[in-house]
N, C-alpha and C positions, 0 to 999 in steps of 0.2 A: 769739404772735399780737398783731397791731397792732389796736388798738380805739380808739374815741373817747370821751372822758369831759369832764365839766364840771369846771374847775378855778376856784379863787379867784384873781383878779389882785391883789387888795389886800384886806386886812382892812377891815371896814365900820366907819366912825365916825359915820355920819349915817344918812340914808336910803338904803337898798340900790337900785342901778339895775343895769341890763343890763351896764354897764362893769365891774362887780365880778366879771363870769364871763366865761370863755372856753372855747371848744371846743378840746381839745388831742388829739393822738394820742400813744398810749403803748403799750408792750408789756405784756402779760399772760402769764404761764406759771405753771403749778402742776399738781398731781395731779389736779384736776378743772377742766375749762373749762365756763363756764355762760354762755348767752345771756340777757341781761336782758330779761324781758318787760313787766315793770311797776315803776315806782319810786313809792315812797310819799313824800308831802310833808307836812311839819308846820311850823307857825309857830316851833316851839321851835328849829329849825334856824339861825334867824337869829342866835340867842344865840352859837352856835358859830362864826359868821362875824365876830364883832366883836373889835376890838383889845383891849377891856375886858371880854372874856367873864367871867361871874361863875359859870358852871356848873363843878363841880369835875372836869371832865374836859379833856384837851387841846383847844384851840381849833384850827380849821382855819388853816393858814398859806397865804400866797400860792404858787401852783403846786402846791397840793395838791388832789385830788380831793375834792368835797364830797358831802353826802348821806349818808343812813343806810340804811333799810330798803328792800329790793328782792326781787322774787321773779323766778325765771327757771327756765329748763330745761336740764339737763345735756346737752352736745353731744360731750363727750368725758370719759372717765374711766379713770384707772388705779387705781382703788379698788374693792374688793368692796362697799364700802358704799354707793355710789352707782352707778346704771347710766345709760346714755344715755336721755333721755326723762323722767328723774325730775323733778318739779317741786320746787324748794328755795327756800328763804329766806335771805338773808344780810344782812349789814350793809355791804355793798360799795359802795353810794352810786350816784351818777349817772354810769353808764358803759353802753356797749353790751354789752360782755362783761367777765367778771371770771374770776379763776382763783385756786386756793388749795388747801389741804388739805381733804379730805373732811369732817374735823372742823369746818371754819369754815362749813360749810353744813348747815341744817337741812331734812331731807326732809320734805315736806308730803303730805297726803292730798288728792289731786285730787277726791275724791268728798265730802269733808266739807261744802263750801260750793258754792253754785250758781255762784260767780264766784271765781276764785283771788285777785282783788283784796281779797276780804273779810280775807285775812290781813294786809293792810297797814293795817287800821284802827287808831284810837288806842283801841280797846276796853280793853285792860290799864289804862290810865291811868283811864278812866271807871269801870270796875268796881272797881278798888282804891280810888279815891276815894269812890265811893258806898256800896259794900257794906262795905268794911273801915274806912275812915277815919271817914266820917260815920255808918255803920252804920244806914242808912235802912231803916225797916220799916214795919210795919202803922200806919196812922193818921197818918204824918207828912205835914206840908204842906211842899213842897219848892219852892225857887227855884232856877233854873240860869241863871247869866249866859252870854252868849255860846251860846245854845242850839242855834244853827244850825250851829255849827262842828263840826270833826271829834270833839271830845271832848263837848261839851254835847249834840249830837244823839243821842249814846249814852247820856249819864249820865241824861237825863230818862226814857228809856224803861226803863232799869235800874231806877230808883225806882219806876216803875209795876209793873214786874214783881215787885218786893220788897214790894208792898203799900201804897205810899204812897197816902194818901187824895186828895191834890190835888198836881199838878205844874205849876208855872208857869215859863215861859221868857221871855228877854228876847232880842231880835234887832235887826238895824240897819236893816230895811225892812219895809213891809207885806207884800210877797211872802213873806219869810222868816217873818213872823209867822203868815201862812196856812198855810205850810208846816209849821210846828211843830204847829198844832192839827189841820189836815185830814189830815197824811200821818204825823206821828210820834206822835199821840195825846197831846199835852200837853193838859191841862184848860183852860189859858188861857195866853196870850202877849201881849207888848206891845212896841212899837218904842221903844227907849231914847231916841230923839230926841223922843218926845212926853210931855214933862213930867218931873218928877223920879221916879226909881226908887221913893222912899219913898211918894209919893203913889199911883202905880200899885199897889204891893204892898198898901197899905192897902185900896185898892178891891177887889182881886182875892183878897186873904187878910186879910179883917178880923178874923180870930182870930190873926193873926200866923204867920210861918213857923217851922218847928221845925228845918228843914235848909237850907243855903245851899251850893250847889256852885259855886265861883267860878272862872272863868277870865279874868276881865276887870279886876277891881280898880277903883280910882277911885272914881266917883260911884255906881256900882252896889253896890260894898261898902258905902260909907256909907248908902246908902238901904236895903240889906238890914239893916243894923245897927239901924236905926230901927224897922224892921218886924219884928224877931225877938222871938219869945217868950222868956221867961226859960228858960235850959237849952238854948237852940238850939246846934246844932253847925254850925260853918262849916269845910267842907273847902276849903282854898285851894290851888287848882291852878297858877293864872298870873295876870298883869296885863297882858292885851293892850291895854288902853287906854293903856298908856304904853310899849309894845314899842320905839318909835322914839327914845326920849330917851337920856340917858346912863345909867350904871350905877345911880346913886341913884334916878333917875325910873322906871327900867324895874322896879325891885323896891322899891316904897315900902313902908315898914314899916306894918303894919296898927295901927290905933288900939286898942291893948290895954287902955288904961285905960277907954275908952268900952265895949268888949267886956265887960270885967269888971263894970263898973256895971250891966250889963244882964244879967249872968249868962250870957253868951254864950262858948261853948267854941271857940277858935280852933285849927284843926287843919291847919296847912300840911303839905304832903308832896311827896315827890319823885316824879318820873316815870321813874325808873330802876328797871326791873322785874324780879323774880326769875322763874326759870323756873316755879316754883309758881303766881305770879300769872298768868303768861300761860296756863297751863293751866287755871286756874279760870275765866278769862275765856272761853277757847274751848269748855270744858265746857258753861257756862251759855248762851252765845251760840247755840251749834248747838242745844241743847235749845229755846230760846225760839223760834228761828227755825222749828224742825220744828213747834212747837205754834201757829205763826201768831201770836204775841204780840209779834213784833219785827220791825221794818223796818230793814234796813241802809241808812243814808243815805250816798250816795257820789257824787262828781263824778269821772268819768273823762275825762282829756283825751288825746286822740289825737294823736300826733305823734312826731317823732323826738328824738334826744338834743338837738339844738339848740333844742328848744322847752321844755325843762324849766325853764330859768332864768326865761323869761318866766311860765310857769305858777306858779312859785314866788312870784314878784312879785306875780302876780294873787291869790294866796291870801292873802298879806299885806294886800292892799287890800279884802279881803272880797268878792272877786267869785263865789266859789263856795259851795256848801252841803255840809255833812257832810264826810265823810273824802275826801281829794283824792289822787289819783294820776295818773301820766302812763303810758299804755299805748304802748310803743314800736312804731311801725309798721316 
């Protein structure tokens, strides 16, 4: 079958533009044929498009399909494991159709969540980092940077569900600050453009923070360090503040000497998840949703395959809130 997909025209060395992507026709064939219904987007994909990619997996090459997580519907199957109409998840990326062995697709329960797009969220990263790495629990005072994004919007809620006494978030606009407090249940939030992070945290958490979940790095990391209690745990997930620089700028080394002087434990972690971590997230997520304790923050962009590249660039520029996906019309 001939399908359309998004391919990389050239590896990215600076700021990504639409010129880095093209819509191409290609043939797909396999034991199972799947129509893509929804495509997940994440800022981390940018690293896999770079010529100096530092993630220890193969970077995408020019002429290669890009993207990772997608959900779709089986439209043809020669396997007893999947039947026509089944909802499946795959890592087939930005294409209208995909094909492969039945084992390359994960069958999903259509009844588990109100919207199939919930499967595309960045919950495993947020849950693993907050629950397992930072081990947040009763009485913790938590600060989440980039709290309106796909990971941060989930991480703060996970902390609340696990008994944190106070959860504070940072975001890039007054509207996002209101969103964190009034819709996602953050106890307090601030616009990181309004003064130093250290000053805002001293105001909102005068007793100091005990957990920091960081997806931004830069000034917010240093501000959190100044506002940390002795023994605070810093779960380091990313450095979005420098994502458009070269490799050294994109992954600055945290100030370990300053952290040790304050008794802060630095806990960087990988976003490559095991099946057990994914199952743990989905079990807790579905339970919290059912209890009315959790809101799933998402932005769904409606469009065709040709609109996916622009949606990805808009994500990188902070145009959306929560977990972002494109639902193919």
